[in-house]
N, C-alpha and C positions, 0 to 999 in steps of 0.2 A: 173727758182722758187729761189725769193727769200731766203735767210737762216736767221733763227730764227734770233731777235736782241738780241741786247747784249747792256749787260749795264758794265759800269765803274766806279771806284772810283776813286776819283784824290786827295791824299792828301801831304798836301808841307808842308817844314820848321818846322820840330818837332822838333828842336831842342834837342835833352836828352842828359843829365847829368851823369853822373858815380853818384852813392847814395853816394858813401863815397870816396873823390877824394883823395889819397894816404893817406888814413887811417886819416885827419884830418877832421875838422867841416869847415875847409874855402874852398873857390877854391883862384887860382892862377889870376893874377892880365891880363895873357890873356880871361879868362873865365869873368870876371868880368866888363871887357871893352866890349867886344863882346854882353853881357848879358846885357849892360847898358839897364834900363825901363823895366827887367823882373826878377821877383821872380826867385831866385838861389832854387827852389825847386825840387828837383830829381824826388821825389816820386811823385809832380803833374801833371809834365810835362809827365810821363809815364803813368799815369791816363787817361789825356787827351788824348795822342795820344791810347792806349785799349781803350776808349768808342767811337774812330769814327771809328776804325776797327769793333767795334761789329753796329755799325751801317751801315756800309757798311754788312756785312753779315746781317743782317735785311734786309736791300735793295735788298736781292739778285745778288747783282752784279756778275757777271762773270770772273770780273780780278781790282785789286788796282794797281794805279801808283803812284808813292812816288816821287815828283820831286824836292829830293836835301835839303842839311843843315838839316840831318837825325841827324847829331850829334852838339854839338853847337863849339867844335874847334878840334874834330877827333883823340881824344884820342883810345887807344884801349878798354877803360874801357866803352867808351863812346858810342863804336860800340856794345860793348859784350851787352849792357842793353836794346841796336836797337834789339840786335838779341833775348832775353828774351821777349820784349814785343812782336815784331811778331810771334816767336814760340809761344807763348799760345793766338794769337787770333784765332786760328781756322782756316784760312784760308793758305790752301795748298801754299808752298814756289814756285811753277810753277804757280801762279796763283799770284803772287807779280812779280813786277818791278822795279827796286831802283836805281837812279840815283845820282851822287852826286853833292853837290853844295860849295859853297865858306868857306862854314864853318867846310866842312868836309874835307878840304886839309891844315886849319892851323899848324896840328900839324907838316906833313912832310910829301914830297913828292908822297912818297906812300904807304900814309895808308889807301888810297882805296881800292888798291888792298890788302895788309896785312888786312883789312876786308872782302874780299871775296874769299880769301886764308881762313879764319880765321870763325870767327863769325856770318859771311852773308854768307859762301861758300853753301848754301842749296839752294841761292836766285841767286848767280853768275850765273847760265844760260838764264835766261832771264831778267837779268839786264846788266846795262854798264859795260861789262866785256870786250870790246877793240871796235877798231872803226870795221863799217859794221854790227855789233851786230842787232841782229833783233828775234821778238816773235812772230811767226806765228800761228795765230788762222784758225778759217775758214772761219772768215768774216772782217777780220782786220790783219793787222800787226803792233809792235809797234817798233820802233827804238832808243832805247834809245843812249843815246852819253853826255858822261862825261865831259863836258867845266868847271871843278871844277881845279887851280893851285894854288900851295903854293906860299904863300905871305904872310907879315908881315899884322897882326890881323886888321892893321889900312886902309889895305884896302878890298874890297872886290867885284873885276873885277871876268872877268870869261873869256875864249879864247875858240874860233872854231878854234882845232886847222886842220891844211893841212891836218892831216892823216884822222880825222875824215868826215872831210867837203869831200875830194875824196872820201871816203868809204859812204857816205851819198849819193853823187849824182852816184855810181854806183849803187845804190841799188835803187835808186830814178827811175834810167832809166831800171829799170829790168823789163820784161813785166808779172812778175811771180807773181806779186806786183799788178796789173795794174785793177783787178778788187773787189780788197779789201780796204778799209779804210785804211790809212797811219797815224798813228798817230807819231810824232817824238816829244821824251820827253825829255828834257832837263830843266839845273838849272835854269839859267837867261831868261829875256824876250829876242826874238829878234831883238828889235827894241831899238833905241838908247834914251840915255836923251839927253835933251834940252841944258843943259849947260856942254860942251866940259871938264870942270875940273873936273866934277862929275862922265861924261863916263868912265875916267882915272881911278877914285878910283872909281866907281860901276861897269861900265857898259861892255858889253862883245865884245872884239875884235872879228873880225871878222865878227858881223854884217850884216853887209852889205852884207856878202856872203849869209850867211843863208836866208836873207829877198830876194833875187834874186832867188835862192831855190823857195821859198814859191810860188813868182809871176810864174817861169817855170811850177809849177806842179798843177796844180788848183785843184789835189786832195786832195792834203796834210795838215793837221790837227797840228799842235803843241800846246803841253802844255807843263805849265814852271812854275817855283816860285819864288824864292825871293823878289817880291814887298809886300808878306805878304796878299795880299786883292786882290779879282773875277778881272778878265780880262777877257771881250769879245772884240773881233780886229777883223778887216775886216784887209785882206791883199790890194787887189783891186779890189772894188765894188763888190758886189756880196755877199755872208756869212761870218758871225765870221770862222774864222780858228785859231785865236790866243789865246789860254786860260790861266787863270793866278785861282790859288786857292790860298785860306786863309789859312792863314800860323795857323796851330795849334799850334802851341807853345802862342800864340798873343790870342786864345778864352776861353775865361771864362768855367771855368770848367760843367758851369750846362749848356750851351749854345753854344756847341761845332758844328760847322756846317764840313757836309762833301760834297763834289762836285760830282755828278754826274752826264756822258752822256750815250748815247745811239748811238748805231752804227744800221746801218740798211742801206742795199742796196748802201754799198760801201762808207756812208756819217757816219760821227761823227759831233752829233749835242748834246748841251745843253740842260741836261732832272732838271737844276736847281740845290738847295743847302737844304739838309735835316738836321735835330738837329738829334744830338746823345744823 
C-alpha cells in the first residue's frame, strides 16, 4: 500500500546579516566583499526569508530543506538572525533540515557547530550535525551533509570529507532505507566547473566520489544550492536526480520563488516553483 504523497520545500542561499553589526552602521570589508552586488539591508533579507517560509506553509509542505549559506559570513549574530526568522515562521524545528555553506564558515572553522549548540540548537537533530546524520520520515529520509570549510573570503569552495563520504556510503548500503526516497542535501553541486582554476576557487573537492555514489545508487536524489539558480540534472540517463534552488537573497522581495518537490512511492520529483 502506497504511503501518502509528501511535499518538501527547498530554500537556499539566504545570506542573512545581523541588523546592527558591532553597534555601527557599516559592515566590515569581509561582508562587503562577499556581498558585492547585493544590497546590505539586513531587514530586507530577513523579510525575504520570512515570505519564503510563509509561502511554504501555505503550500502545505511537510518538510523544509535549507541547502546552505544561511548567513553572509557565519558570525554568531548572523546565526541569531537565522534563528529569529525560523522561530517566527510557525514551522516546527523538527520539520526543518539545514546544512551549512561556504559563507557559514568564513568567520571560524567551528561556527556551524557553535550555531547548532546555540541559536540553532532546536534544529540540530534534523540538520547536518555530524557524519551519518539522517532524518527519517515514513516515506523518505534526508541525509544532510556539511561540506563547508573554513577559508579566506577570496575562495568559495567546499569539501566532501572522507568521514562524511564513508558515513554516507554506509547509509546508502543500509537496507533499512531501501523502500524510501533517499535525499542527500549539501551546499555545493556535485559536479565540477569546466575551468580547473575556477574549480579550485569555487568547486567541491571530492565531487567525483559523490557522483560515483549517485551513479551506483539510482534511487538517491541530491539537493544543493550555491549556484543561485534552479538546476535539474540527470546523473546517468533516466530522470532528473540533482536539483538546485534559486537563492532567496537574489530574489526580488515581491516575487520570491520557493522550489517544491513531491515524494511518492520511493521517488522525489520536482513540483515546480511557487511565488511567495
